[in-house]
VOBA-1610 file (N, C-alpha, C; in pm, whole numbers, padded with zeros to 5 digits, always signed):
BEGIN
Unk-02744-19934+13363Unk-02851-19799+13345Unk-02802-19826+13177Unk-02920-19847+13118Unk-02888-19799+12966Unk-02800-19859+12886Unk-02766-20017+12946Unk-02612-20069+12867Unk-02671-20089+12738Unk-02746-20107+12639Unk-02797-20147+12531Unk-02824-20009+12429Unk-02835-19911+12499Unk-02862-19784+12410Unk-02749-19677+12480Unk-02771-19567+12350Unk-02674-19433+12407Unk-02749-19362+12495Unk-02721-19306+12594Unk-02726-19212+12695Unk-02771-19129+12699Unk-02965-19086+12712Unk-02994-18982+12717Unk-02902-18866+12809Unk-02950-18744+12817Unk-02839-18662+12895Unk-02898-18643+13054Unk-03043-18704+13095Unk-03035-18713+13217Unk-02980-18801+13270Unk-02979-18904+13257Unk-02896-19009+13263Unk-02746-19044+13248Unk-02699-18972+13159Unk-02554-18894+13136Unk-02462-18887+13285Unk-02524-18755+13279Unk-02614-18653+13435Unk-02590-18710+13549Unk-02655-18818+13580Unk-02692-18918+13665Unk-02582-18970+13692Unk-02526-19113+13570Unk-02389-19113+13559Unk-02264-19080+13619Unk-02268-18931+13545Unk-02133-18833+13599Unk-02127-18800+13762Unk-02267-18790+13806Unk-02263-18803+13977Unk-02273-18895+14065Unk-02270-19039+13962Unk-02309-19155+14077Unk-02108-19171+14088Unk-02083-19142+13974Unk-01979-19185+14023Unk-01830-19119+14052Unk-01848-18940+14090Unk-01825-18880+14183Unk-01822-18919+14329Unk-01975-18935+14318Unk-02024-18999+14441Unk-01926-19121+14512Unk-01885-19199+14433Unk-01814-19307+14478Unk-01693-19290+14559Unk-01659-19165+14525Unk-01515-19130+14588Unk-01434-19189+14550Unk-01329-19251+14480Unk-01265-19300+14445Unk-01178-19259+14443Unk-01062-19293+14562Unk-00927-19252+14643Unk-00837-19226+14568Unk-00808-19336+14411Unk-00677-19366+14383Unk-00689-19324+14275Unk-00831-19315+14228Unk-00824-19210+14104Unk-00859-19066+14135Unk-00867-19017+14242Unk-00889-18909+14250Unk-00752-18830+14314Unk-00645-18923+14353Unk-00513-18900+14410Unk-00392-18907+14236Unk-00426-19017+14209Unk-00312-19023+14121Unk-00308-18958+14033Unk-00157-18853+13997Unk-00118-18772+13922Unk-00137-18819+13755Unk-00207-18764+13715Unk-00266-18718+13610Unk-00184-18655+13466Unk-00146-18687+13335Unk-00113-18587+13232Unk-00224-18630+13136Unk-00321-18496+13079Unk-00409-18456+12987Unk-00318-18423+12844Unk-00370-18474+12732Unk-00360-18482+12583Unk-00417-18426+12507Unk-00561-18440+12550Unk-00680-18411+12448Unk-00753-18355+12544Unk-00715-18184+12520Unk-00858-18130+12572Unk-00839-17972+12526Unk-00953-17961+12370Unk-00938-17787+12374Unk-00961-17699+12433Unk-00896-17613+12496Unk-00894-17487+12546Unk-01074-17425+12508Unk-01082-17410+12368Unk-01206-17302+12402Unk-01311-17387+12345Unk-01331-17524+12410Unk-01429-17636+12460Unk-01404-17716+12575Unk-01345-17600+12681Unk-01354-17545+12826Unk-01446-17390+12846Unk-01506-17339+12726Unk-01573-17202+12773Unk-01700-17308+12830Unk-01746-17278+12969Unk-01831-17304+13037Unk-01951-17183+13030Unk-02081-17204+13072Unk-02191-17099+13027Unk-02119-16984+13081Unk-02055-17037+13282Unk-01987-16876+13388Unk-01925-16807+13301Unk-01813-16914+13215Unk-01714-16810+13118Unk-01726-16719+13053Unk-01797-16802+12972Unk-01853-16716+12834Unk-01911-16611+12889Unk-01998-16587+12981Unk-02094-16486+13013Unk-01976-16369+13105Unk-01866-16422+13171Unk-01787-16349+13195Unk-01723-16266+13110Unk-01648-16317+13003Unk-01621-16238+12887Unk-01691-16160+12818Unk-01821-16219+12824Unk-01867-16156+12749Unk-01948-15997+12779Unk-01974-16013+12928Unk-01982-15878+12980Unk-01837-15809+12971Unk-01761-15852+13012Unk-01607-15783+13052Unk-01610-15674+12853Unk-01640-15738+12743Unk-01633-15698+12642Unk-01728-15598+12554Unk-01860-15661+12650Unk-01961-15586+12571Unk-02000-15634+12484Unk-01995-15752+12427Unk-02029-15801+12265Unk-02122-15899+12318Unk-02176-15949+12250Unk-02366-16006+12231Unk-02347-16144+12224Unk-02416-16200+12372Unk-02372-16353+12343Unk-02503-16430+12273Unk-02410-16527+12208Unk-02572-16635+12137Unk-02484-16776+12146Unk-02600-16872+12126Unk-02557-17016+12115Unk-02506-17033+11985Unk-02514-16967+11864Unk-02541-16984+11773Unk-02538-16849+11630Unk-02440-16875+11565Unk-02425-16687+11524Unk-02557-16662+11465Unk-02669-16696+11413Unk-02778-16596+11396Unk-02898-16622+11484Unk-02844-16700+11602Unk-02975-16701+11681Unk-02948-16588+11766Unk-03116-16626+11878Unk-03139-16518+11933Unk-03006-16442+12057Unk-03020-16355+12076Unk-02944-16279+12171Unk-02969-16346+12304Unk-02885-16384+12385Unk-02911-16441+12555Unk-02929-16341+12629Unk-03007-16313+12713Unk-02976-16154+12800Unk-02911-16201+12942Unk-02881-16299+12985Unk-02845-16383+13117Unk-02789-16433+13104Unk-02723-16524+13218Unk-02626-16633+13270Unk-02756-16730+13255Unk-02840-16725+13285Unk-02924-16848+13334Unk-03008-16835+13176Unk-03037-16824+13058Unk-03098-16834+12973Unk-02926-16886+12859Unk-02790-16866+12884Unk-02722-16911+12830Unk-02638-17073+12844Unk-02686-17088+13024Unk-02712-17229+13097Unk-02797-17322+13040Unk-02891-17279+13032Unk-03060-17359+12965Unk-02991-17404+12811Unk-02932-17289+12710Unk-02887-17324+12619Unk-02758-17393+12592Unk-02678-17407+12661Unk-02578-17479+12682Unk-02658-17646+12714Unk-02700-17674+12821Unk-02817-17754+12800Unk-02860-17856+12716Unk-02948-17755+12637Unk-03008-17830+12512Unk-02894-17863+12367Unk-02773-17836+12407Unk-02710-17810+12287Unk-02622-17989+12344Unk-02661-18054+12425Unk-02601-18145+12532Unk-02701-18290+12443Unk-02646-18365+12361Unk-02710-18485+12276Unk-02796-18524+12308Unk-02926-18584+12243Unk-03005-18645+12285Unk-03018-18752+12202Unk-02997-18853+12244Unk-03039-19017+12092Unk-03201-18962+12095Unk-03280-18917+12152Unk-03440-18930+12115Unk-03478-18840+12041Unk-03350-18716+12041Unk-03419-18618+11960Unk-03300-18557+11827Unk-03203-18631+11837Unk-03072-18558+11749Unk-03032-18706+11679Unk-02995-18675+11573Unk-02918-18755+11494Unk-02736-18742+11536Unk-02664-18800+11474Unk-02535-18761+11528Unk-02445-18647+11384Unk-02527-18671+11300Unk-02487-18512+11218Unk-02529-18418+11245Unk-02693-18462+11282Unk-02754-18317+11339Unk-02657-18258+11455Unk-02632-18380+11554Unk-02573-18354+11658Unk-02431-18270+11644Unk-02358-18335+11569Unk-02208-18245+11505Unk-02229-18072+11471Unk-02307-18074+11351Unk-02359-17903+11315Unk-02372-17821+11495Unk-02449-17909+11512Unk-02510-17795+11640Unk-02392-17775+11743Unk-02317-17850+11782Unk-02205-17873+11833Unk-02087-17755+11763Unk-02059-17784+11686Unk-01917-17680+11583Unk-01980-17533+11544Unk-02138-17571+11558Unk-02161-17433+11550Unk-02189-17268+11667Unk-02190-17395+11772Unk-02194-17299+11942Unk-02044-17339+11943Unk-01977-17422+11950Unk-01850-17413+11954Unk-01743-17298+11875Unk-01789-17270+11754Unk-01705-17172+11730Unk-01803-17026+11749Unk-01934-17051+11765Unk-01957-16913+11855Unk-01872-16871+11962Unk-01894-16961+12075Unk-01815-16913+12153Unk-01649-16802+12142Unk-01597-16869+12058Unk-01533-16760+12015Unk-01532-16625+12022Unk-01630-16587+11975Unk-01686-16462+12011Unk-01670-16395+12112Unk-01607-16472+12244Unk-01647-16367+12356Unk-01497-16357+12382Unk-01399-16410+12274Unk-01246-16380+12349Unk-01213-16294+12256Unk-01109-16158+12312Unk-01097-16039+12223Unk-00979-15990+12240Unk-00946-16060+12418Unk-00829-15919+12460Unk-00755-16055+12491Unk-00594-16022+12535Unk-00477-16112+12556Unk-00501-16134+12677Unk-00620-16021+12773Unk-00662-16119+12912Unk-00795-16215+12909Unk-00841-16197+12833Unk-00969-16316+12780Unk-00913-16477+12726Unk-00794-16450+12659Unk-00686-16580+12635Unk-00639-16658+12775Unk-00582-16535+12854Unk-00545-16577+12964Unk-00599-16598+13092Unk-00713-16563+13053Unk-00821-16606+13173Unk-00884-16769+13106Unk-00917-16820+12946Unk-00933-16884+12917Unk-00864-17033+12965Unk-00705-17047+12975Unk-00598-17109+12964Unk-00577-17143+13143Unk-00625-17018+13184Unk-00639-17054+13368Unk-00747-17067+13407Unk-00859-17078+13318Unk-00957-17141+13409Unk-00971-17279+13407Unk-00896-17318+13260Unk-00894-17465+13245Unk-00769-17514+13442Unk-00642-17469+13356Unk-00573-17475+13501Unk-00577-17509+13623Unk-00663-17401+13678Unk-00744-17416+13773Unk-00806-17613+13832Unk-00928-17579+13665Unk-00990-17724+13695Unk-00896-17858+13717Unk-00804-17817+13644Unk-00691-17944+13641Unk-00618-17946+13767Unk-00567-17880+13835Unk-00502-17905+13888Unk-00568-17922+14044Unk-00727-17915+14072Unk-00817-18001+14159Unk-00824-18109+14139Unk-00784-18178+14055Unk-00800-18325+13964Unk-00690-18360+13999Unk-00552-18300+14012Unk-00468-18351+14015Unk-00373-18386+13863Unk-00420-18327+13831Unk-00363-18277+13632Unk-00232-18205+13676Unk-00061-18258+13627Unk-00006-18255+13666Unk+00130-18168+13570Unk+00074-18238+13457Unk+00137-18177+13311Unk+00017-18202+13241Unk-00022-18093+13074Unk-00097-18119+13001Unk-00051-18083+12867Unk-00082-18082+12766Unk-00023-17994+12580Unk-00190-17989+12590Unk-00266-17890+12481Unk-00373-17808+12536Unk-00398-17755+12365Unk-00468-17839+12333Unk-00513-17763+12199Unk-00565-17621+12185Unk-00602-17589+12079Unk-00618-17469+12003Unk-00654-17400+11920Unk-00720-17324+11855Unk-00765-17303+11704Unk-00738-17205+11668Unk-00660-17130+11628Unk-00594-16978+11577Unk-00661-16934+11458Unk-00709-17027+11369Unk-00820-16962+11272Unk-00915-16919+11299Unk-00971-16975+11379Unk-01095-16929+11424Unk-01056-16776+11553Unk-00961-16789+11541Unk-00945-16627+11601Unk-00891-16498+11510Unk-00830-16570+11443Unk-00722-16486+11347Unk-00844-16368+11211Unk-00980-16524+11211Unk-01063-16467+11108Unk-01160-16395+11194Unk-01163-16362+11256Unk-01230-16283+11379Unk-01122-16116+11383Unk-01001-16109+11348Unk-00917-15991+11351Unk-00816-16015+11479Unk-00814-16093+11554Unk-00761-16125+11709Unk-00591-16159+11628Unk-00528-16106+11720Unk-00379-16071+11667Unk-00333-16157+11732Unk-00168-16248+11680Unk-00089-16339+11718Unk-00098-16339+11845Unk-00015-16237+11913Unk+00005-16161+12025Unk-00076-16135+12120Unk-00176-16155+12103Unk-00295-16101+12187Unk-00288-16277+12264Unk-00328-16349+12135Unk-00363-16497+12185Unk-00225-16555+12253Unk-00085-16554+12115Unk-00002-16615+12253Unk+00051-16598+12374Unk+00076-16432+12356Unk+00106-16376+12478Unk-00009-16413+12590Unk-00144-16403+12597Unk-00222-16460+12697Unk-00196-16592+12714Unk-00179-16674+12654Unk-00180-16836+12659Unk-00007-16829+12749Unk+00068-16796+12700Unk+00215-16783+12767Unk+00252-16752+12886Unk+00126-16621+12933Unk+00138-16604+13058Unk+00047-16688+13148Unk-00026-16764+13116Unk-00134-16832+13167Unk+00014-16949+13205Unk+00051-16998+13120Unk+00140-17155+13126Unk+00249-17107+13272Unk+00258-16960+13287Unk+00378-16916+13387Unk+00350-16941+13462Unk+00205-16881+13486Unk+00161-16884+13601Unk+00093-16986+13690Unk+00051-17086+13582Unk-00031-17196+13643Unk+00144-17314+13721Unk+00220-17309+13610Unk+00337-17392+13683Unk+00381-17307+13831Unk+00417-17203+13844Unk+00455-17104+13917Unk+00355-17124+14056Unk+00245-17127+14032Unk+00109-17135+14164Unk+00056-17271+14141Unk+00033-17313+14075Unk-00064-17419+14058Unk+00019-17565+14016Unk+00132-17544+14057Unk+00227-17664+14013Unk+00178-17790+13860Unk+00169-17694+13777Unk+00076-17767+13671Unk+00146-17684+13539Unk+00199-17836+13486Unk+00324-17768+13360Unk+00265-17769+13248Unk+00285-17712+13103Unk+00189-17762+12995Unk+00284-17722+12885Unk+00215-17732+12788Unk+00285-17713+12679Unk+00127-17639+12546Unk+00133-17625+12451Unk+00038-17613+12363Unk+00042-17646+12194Unk-00089-17719+12170Unk-00078-17805+12014Unk-00173-17721+11947Unk-00084-17653+11848Unk-00177-17556+11760Unk-00233-17619+11666Unk-00404-17614+11650Unk-00478-17751+11532Unk-00494-17643+11438Unk-00496-17697+11315Unk-00578-17637+11203Unk-00702-17672+11159Unk-00770-17606+11104Unk-00948-17680+11109Unk-00933-17726+10976Unk-01015-17831+10993Unk-01032-17929+10889Unk-01049-17909+10796Unk-01160-17858+10844Unk-01243-17833+10693Unk-01238-17641+10620Unk-01137-17591+10659Unk-01038-17487+10564Unk-00948-17550+10477Unk-00893-17494+10406Unk-00790-17506+10332Unk-00653-17565+10373Unk-00589-17620+10290Unk-00434-17671+10316Unk-00347-17498+10361Unk-00434-17435+10251Unk-00329-17331+10193Unk-00368-17173+10357Unk-00439-17210+10367Unk-00485-17160+10536Unk-00365-17203+10630Unk-00373-17354+10641Unk-00343-17430+10740Unk-00187-17388+10716Unk-00115-17410+10636Unk+00028-17311+10565Unk+00069-17200+10641Unk-00046-17093+10616Unk-00027-16920+10593Unk-00056-16923+10794Unk-00114-17002+10819Unk-00130-17025+11006Unk+00039-17069+11058Unk+00082-17154+11009Unk+00152-17249+11063Unk+00352-17150+11064Unk+00366-17061+10893Unk+00470-16968+10912Unk+00405-16889+10990Unk+00296-16834+11083Unk+00274-16755+11074Unk+00249-16737+11251Unk+00297-16925+11300Unk+00304-16940+11453Unk+00451-16932+11483Unk+00526-16989+11379Unk+00655-16991+11395Unk+00796-16892+11516Unk+00723-16770+11520Unk+00822-16695+11652Unk+00718-16705+11779Unk+00639-16794+11810Unk+00562-16881+11910Unk+00608-16998+11938Unk+00693-17069+11896Unk+00749-17221+11904Unk+00793-17212+12030Unk+00851-17111+12131Unk+00924-17134+12262Unk+00743-17155+12365Unk+00625-17171+12278Unk+00496-17202+12380Unk+00449-17330+12281Unk+00458-17366+12134Unk+00376-17456+12086Unk+00482-17544+12069Unk+00406-17652+12119Unk+00509-17787+12093Unk+00469-17873+11985Unk+00369-17865+11940Unk+00284-17941+11818Unk+00195-17900+11773Unk+00141-17988+11649Unk+00075-17945+11571Unk+00002-18075+11513Unk-00165-17977+11556Unk-00271-18083+11522Unk-00354-18063+11376Unk-00474-18096+11443Unk-00599-18116+11313Unk-00756-18167+11403Unk-00841-18073+11349Unk-00970-18075+11448Unk-01027-18009+11313Unk-01161-18032+11425Unk-01272-17926+11310Unk-01352-18077+11209Unk-01456-18054+11146Unk-01539-18167+11109Unk-01412-18186+10986Unk-01461-18322+10972Unk-01332-18427+10880Unk-01440-18510+10768Unk-01570-18469+10778Unk-01598-18546+10621Unk-01507-18479+10545Unk-01504-18594+10440Unk-01436-18564+10297Unk-01338-18479+10287Unk-01241-18475+10414Unk-01119-18449+10510Unk-00994-18482+10517Unk-00963-18588+10433Unk-00843-18731+10483Unk-00739-18649+10508Unk-00663-18680+10634Unk-00503-18697+10636Unk-00420-18608+10563Unk-00429-18696+10441Unk-00342-18688+10345Unk-00336-18512+10264Unk-00449-18505+10314Unk-00506-18332+10224Unk-00386-18208+10300Unk-00378-18233+10421Unk-00231-18165+10509Unk-00137-18227+10506Unk-00071-18305+10403Unk+00020-18386+10458Unk+00147-18220+10401Unk+00166-18156+10324Unk+00215-18117+10330Unk+00288-18037+10431Unk+00196-17918+10532Unk+00270-17840+10635Unk+00307-17982+10724Unk+00196-18069+10733Unk+00288-18169+10838Unk+00427-18197+10845Unk+00435-18255+10722Unk+00571-18239+10665Unk+00655-18166+10690Unk+00687-18008+10642Unk+00719-17915+10676Unk+00728-17958+10874Unk+00644-17932+10932Unk+00624-17892+11058Unk+00751-18040+11142Unk+00702-18151+11074Unk+00757-18258+11123Unk+00968-18233+11112Unk+00962-18160+10948Unk+01145-18133+10954Unk+01159-17963+11040Unk+01091-17922+11104Unk+01101-17843+11198Unk+01101-17869+11341Unk+01074-17989+11339Unk+01087-18015+11473Unk+00928-18024+11543Unk+00836-17991+11523Unk+00715-17993+11599Unk+00700-18152+11575Unk+00608-18161+11701Unk+00519-18301+11741Unk+00399-18332+11639Unk+00350-18451+11613Unk+00208-18435+11533Unk+00112-18532+11603Unk+00001-18486+11567Unk-00129-18534+11592Unk-00219-18521+11524Unk-00341-18561+11496Unk-00444-18608+11374Unk-00577-18611+11456Unk-00708-18557+11446Unk-00794-18646+11492Unk-00870-18694+11426Unk-00917-18807+11471Unk-00980-18932+11388Unk-01080-18963+11472Unk-01191-18892+11473Unk-01320-18888+11512Unk-01378-19025+11524Unk-01452-19050+11570Unk-01536-19183+11628Unk-01670-19185+11538Unk-01699-19257+11453Unk-01777-19304+11318Unk-01829-19218+11184Unk-01706-19134+11208Unk-01677-19060+11121Unk-01678-19124+11014Unk-01719-19058+10817Unk-01678-19135+10753Unk-01575-19146+10694Unk-01529-19274+10644Unk-01395-19340+10635Unk-01306-19311+10691Unk-01388-19302+10858Unk-01267-19345+10986Unk-01125-19433+10958Unk-01186-19551+10915Unk-01059-19661+10910Unk-00987-19595+10813Unk-00968-19545+10680Unk-00888-19539+10607Unk-00781-19404+10650Unk-00902-19333+10750Unk-00831-19164+10789Unk-00735-19218+10891Unk-00785-19341+10992Unk-00649-19354+11111Unk-00548-19434+11009Unk-00571-19500+10914Unk-00441-19562+10832Unk-00358-19502+10836Unk-00422-19349+10749Unk-00326-19268+10671Unk-00274-19153+10810Unk-00283-19155+10939Unk-00234-19106+11021Unk-00160-19178+11085Unk-00158-19301+11147Unk-00109-19357+11168Unk+00039-19414+11099Unk+00076-19403+10940Unk+00146-19487+10850Unk+00188-19405+10712Unk+00090-19275+10694Unk+00112-19239+10559Unk+00155-19044+10594Unk+00131-19007+10685Unk+00166-18823+10661Unk+00264-18805+10745Unk+00377-18724+10675Unk+00478-18651+10701Unk+00523-18801+10705Unk+00516-18874+10613Unk+00677-18956+10562Unk+00638-19089+10596Unk+00627-19105+10724Unk+00602-19248+10819Unk+00464-19271+10912Unk+00367-19138+10909Unk+00264-19142+11034Unk+00320-19006+11162Unk+00174-19008+11246Unk+00210-18903+11335Unk+00273-18919+11431Unk+00269-18880+11542Unk+00346-18947+11669Unk+00245-18985+11739Unk+00105-18919+11740Unk+00043-18904+11797Unk-00095-18950+11732Unk-00261-19022+11786Unk-00388-19021+11702Unk-00486-18957+11824Unk-00540-18874+11811Unk-00651-18812+11878Unk-00786-18880+11817Unk-00844-18937+11933Unk-00947-19049+11914Unk-00941-19155+11876Unk-00986-19188+11716Unk-00908-19346+11645Unk-01001-19468+11733Unk-01107-19452+11839Unk-01180-19550+11827Unk-01201-19695+11753Unk-01242-19663+11668Unk-01260-19730+11547Unk-01158-19834+11511Unk-01016-19799+11543Unk-00955-19903+11519Unk-00960-20028+11541Unk-01029-19984+11692Unk-01053-20146+11732Unk-01163-20254+11659Unk-01200-20176+11568Unk-01296-20285+11450Unk-01167-20348+11378Unk-01080-20291+11328Unk-00981-20347+11228Unk-00826-20372+11270Unk-00836-20499+11281Unk-00701-20586+11356Unk-00603-20523+11297Unk-00585-20525+11192Unk-00450-20463+11075Unk-00419-20334+11134Unk-00533-20204+11154Unk-00484-20056+11220Unk-00431-20143+11373Unk-00483-20207+11450Unk-00406-20240+11564Unk-00304-20300+11527Unk-00288-20361+11471Unk-00107-20394+11471Unk+00033-20311+11402Unk-00071-20232+11346Unk-00009-20072+11282Unk+00014-20056+11417Unk-00080-19990+11476Unk-00029-19866+11572Unk+00056-19957+11717Unk+00056-20055+11700Unk+00126-20120+11765Unk+00268-20119+11776Unk+00278-20177+11604Unk+00443-20134+11592Unk+00486-20034+11566Unk+00395-19928+11575Unk+00476-19829+11530Unk+00497-19751+11695Unk+00377-19770+11811Unk+00424-19745+11869Unk+00344-19631+11903Unk+00267-19550+11861Unk+00143-19436+11850Unk+00054-19428+11960Unk+00081-19324+11998Unk+00026-19300+12153Unk-00173-19281+12115Unk-00247-19291+12163Unk-00388-19235+12097Unk-00437-19186+12228Unk-00547-19081+12195Unk-00594-19027+12338Unk-00755-19050+12327Unk-00795-19127+12400Unk-00927-19140+12416Unk-01012-19095+12529Unk-01114-19037+12476Unk-01213-18963+12533Unk-01359-18966+12585Unk-01354-19074+12670Unk-01514-19122+12653Unk-01612-19081+12677Unk-01608-19003+12789Unk-01745-18945+12745Unk-01810-18870+12672Unk-01696-18818+12527Unk-01719-18770+12420Unk-01808-18877+12341Unk-01796-18999+12349Unk-01827-19134+12277Unk-01967-19163+12319Unk-02011-19115+12479Unk-02078-19231+12508Unk-02219-19170+12487Unk-02221-19028+12432Unk-02301-18933+12352Unk-02409-19014+12263Unk-02282-19153+12185Unk-02368-19186+12045Unk-02341-19338+12044Unk-02295-19379+12172Unk-02208-19537+12154Unk-02318-19589+12297Unk-02305-19705+12284Unk-02383-19827+12377Unk-02283-19863+12496Unk-02323-19860+12601Unk-02236-19908+12714Unk-02161-20039+12654Unk-02234-20176+12609Unk-02222-20256+12563Unk-02122-20266+12428Unk-02066-20182+12355Unk-01969-20101+12213Unk-01885-20083+12255Unk-01905-19946+12392Unk-01825-19843+12400Unk-01672-19968+12471Unk-01685-19970+12660Unk-01599-20034+12681Unk-01503-20150+12578Unk-01559-20231+12552Unk-01531-20336+12486Unk-01413-20283+12401Unk-01475-20188+12288Unk-01366-20113+12192Unk-01241-20085+12277Unk-01251-19971+12398Unk-01134-19941+12459Unk-01055-20091+12516Unk-01128-20159+12574Unk-01034-20221+12657Unk-00965-20309+12521Unk-01020-20361+12401Unk-00939-20399+12333Unk-00826-20362+12258Unk-00828-20186+12280Unk-00709-20135+12279Unk-00646-20134+12333Unk-00618-20117+12470Unk-00558-20151+12554Unk-00498-20301+12594Unk-00548-20336+12612Unk-00511-20520+12590Unk-00418-20536+12511Unk-00453-20475+12359Unk-00356-20501+12279Unk-00196-20435+12293Unk-00197-20361+12367Unk-00079-20295+12376Unk-00076-20145+12336Unk-00160-20102+12329Unk-00156-19960+12210Unk-00149-19826+12372Unk-00064-19758+12371Unk-00053-19680+12523Unk-00135-19553+12488Unk-00254-19651+12510Unk-00396-19511+12534Unk-00363-19417+12644Unk-00448-19302+12671Unk-00455-19207+12764Unk-00644-19184+12723Unk-00633-19090+12853Unk-00780-19094+12930Unk-00772-18949+12916Unk-00873-18856+12857Unk-00885-18771+12845Unk-01048-18647+12840Unk-00999-18549+12841Unk-01176-18494+12838Unk-01209-18408+12722Unk-01113-18381+12659Unk-01217-18360+12485Unk-01262-18217+12506Unk-01427-18135+12534Unk-01454-18054+12580Unk-01559-18036+12677Unk-01490-18020+12777Unk-01616-18064+12927Unk-01738-17965+12883Unk-01686-17818+12849Unk-01823-17737+12823Unk-01955-17815+12781Unk-01906-17898+12671Unk-02023-17898+12634Unk-02042-18072+12646Unk-02031-18163+12743Unk-02033-18263+12782Unk-02060-18271+12937Unk-02161-18231+12965Unk-02217-18228+13127Unk-02140-18198+13163Unk-02001-18107+13199Unk-01901-18061+13302Unk-01844-18188+13326Unk-01801-18239+13208Unk-01681-18349+13266Unk-01563-18360+13270Unk-01490-18353+13341Unk-01337-18350+13265Unk-01238-18441+13310Unk-01132-18465+13306Unk-01038-18558+13285Unk-01077-18693+13415Unk-01118-18613+13516Unk-01154-18704+13641Unk-01230-18769+13578Unk-01396-18746+13548Unk-01479-18780+13493Unk-01491-18909+13401Unk-01359-18872+13317Unk-01340-18958+13205Unk-01279-19065+13199Unk-01178-19073+13376Unk-01127-19239+13422Unk-01195-19247+13488Unk-01267-19191+13567Unk-01346-19280+13655Unk-01479-19362+13553Unk-01500-19280+13445Unk-01599-19376+13316Unk-01520-19476+13266Unk-01411-19493+13227Unk-01335-19548+13182Unk-01294-19672+13255Unk-01309-19602+13424Unk-01263-19744+13500Unk-01410-19900+13509Unk-01491-19754+13462Unk-01634-19863+13461Unk-01612-19925+13343Unk-01690-19888+13244Unk-01671-19919+13144Unk-01602-20091+13081Unk-01469-20016+13151Unk-01341-20155+13118Unk-01368-20268+13214Unk-01357-20158+13337Unk-01386-20303+13390Unk-01213-20278+13527Unk-01142-20186+13460Unk-01017-20160+13485Unk-00965-20162+13647Unk-00912-20189+13672Unk-00921-20188+13901Unk-00755-20048+13857Unk-00717-20086+13987Unk-00657-19967+14054Unk-00476-19949+13955Unk-00483-20134+13927Unk-00298-20121+13864Unk-00308-20068+13738Unk-00458-20064+13605Unk-00470-20043+13532Unk-00473-19888+13515Unk-00563-19822+13595Unk-00568-19706+13609Unk-00410-19611+13670Unk-00334-19714+13685Unk-00170-19673+13709Unk-00139-19676+13580Unk-00207-19776+13499Unk-00091-19773+13410Unk-00154-19675+13242Unk-00285-19632+13270Unk-00329-19573+13182Unk-00233-19404+13218Unk-00234-19394+13294Unk-00155-19287+13388Unk+00024-19266+13317Unk+00075-19392+13305Unk+00183-19453+13254Unk+00186-19358+13097Unk+00131-19431+13045Unk+00048-19416+12913Unk+00109-19235+12887Unk-00043-19213+12954Unk+00017-19037+12927Unk+00118-19019+12918Unk+00158-19073+13060Unk+00346-19000+13035Unk+00464-18995+12934Unk+00435-19132+12887Unk+00547-19180+12778Unk+00435-19148+12587Unk+00324-19133+12629Unk+00270-19048+12550Unk+00315-18900+12499Unk+00336-18826+12622Unk+00347-18681+12590Unk+00450-18654+12560Unk+00474-18483+12533Unk+00567-18451+12450Unk+00684-18407+12573Unk+00648-18389+12671Unk+00701-18351+12790Unk+00861-18355+12786Unk+00970-18266+12868Unk+01089-18318+12854Unk+01130-18463+12911Unk+01243-18506+12893Unk+01275-18679+12945Unk+01245-18639+13146Unk+01327-18553+13187Unk+01323-18494+13351Unk+01190-18496+13376Unk+01096-18412+13331Unk+00942-18374+13372Unk+00888-18519+13353Unk+00917-18624+13263Unk+00849-18710+13252Unk+00894-18816+13381Unk+01020-18833+13405Unk+01061-18880+13548Unk+01054-18890+13614Unk+01007-18761+13637Unk+00929-18699+13792Unk+00762-18740+13764Unk+00718-18700+13678Unk+00562-18801+13722Unk+00571-18906+13690Unk+00634-19035+13673Unk+00656-19167+13680Unk+00679-19193+13826Unk+00768-19084+13874Unk+00833-19126+13998Unk+00688-19117+14103Unk+00628-18960+14065Unk+00496-18961+14170Unk+00382-19024+14173Unk+00352-19098+14027Unk+00304-19217+13999Unk+00267-19316+14098Unk+00415-19383+14112Unk+00490-19480+14152Unk+00435-19461+14274Unk+00441-19288+14358Unk+00496-19258+14528Unk+00361-19300+14560Unk+00235-19226+14472Unk+00086-19329+14502Unk+00016-19440+14441Unk+00094-19511+14404Unk+00071-19652+14377Unk+00130-19698+14504Unk+00213-19615+14563Unk+00321-19721+14687Unk+00260-19688+14834Unk+00194-19594+14791Unk+00116-19511+14915Unk-00034-19587+14929Unk-00093-19643+14857Unk-00215-19735+14825Unk-00220-19907+14871Unk-00079-19917+14796Unk-00051-20066+14762Unk+00080-20106+14808Unk+00133-20064+14976Unk+00233-20100+14979Unk+00274-20212+14975Unk+00444-20211+14973Unk+00463-20402+14929Unk+00500-20461+15077Unk+00460-20585+15069Unk+00408-20661+15185Unk+00568-20753+15204
//
């Protein structure tokens, strides 16, 4: 199926449906840990419609775009955002994505909205047997609209508590700075977030990274490490200077490099980067469906496989499901299994990689590893 070219939307949707239809019981059943998902990237058309109706706000897919009057119009608009190599290039698609992504923030006004956003993810996650997750959120995109920290963080905290009690899903939050904003804005938001460190486990960096190297934010990341936060940072696939960004993230920022790298797939093209990441034992969060939009099957599978075979602790994650054919961590694991010719033993190793790379408490990690082992034993009992 189109292995020599990036798949258009229709074929990606068909691939998604084919993967689910196979009913892979092992991938369905394995306990999962997700380390790379943007809460604002889980704002489906249906959820955006619900929150917009509740708050009486205008619904648009872009800041200066036409107002959308029905859920059906929103669904069509979201469908048109899904990149098709026949009609958009990478730079155009990134612009369209960020425009729609940040416009989606407009529907989030109240504590209840932020609670519902997080619970919407947790409910999806529980159905896919996600047992622990670390969730990105972008506070600058909310404070700039006049949303207060308590509105965000109390909503997130209450959702976290309810998900653990009702869904058996444990979680923590990672506060990301917007890379296209200033380091001084990042520092301001870092200091404002300190009262919520019971809910925030780590610090990240996302958004448009063109001409925004990791070292630009070294001061705030160094301070965050000193204060006991875990650190990660996006190194988007195919971005300008991506190899240098990976090198800085792996070995320079905050003194000796970060605790994890988000994406970073292009490290597969540079053996020195692979060696560095292996030596430092840096986990990498890989989101296959994100890359499928621009990369061929023939390129993508071998790159992921090369990182895996080198011994890097890669984990499989969903990124922004609402903008990626409604593909969550389950679909991404199924895709990785097909792309890389992984067997069930490899899937179990990927699940364990995610546990080891997570920032969960040791007791939580031990329990998750036992649960993974129990599922493996059920499918493959020792003879």
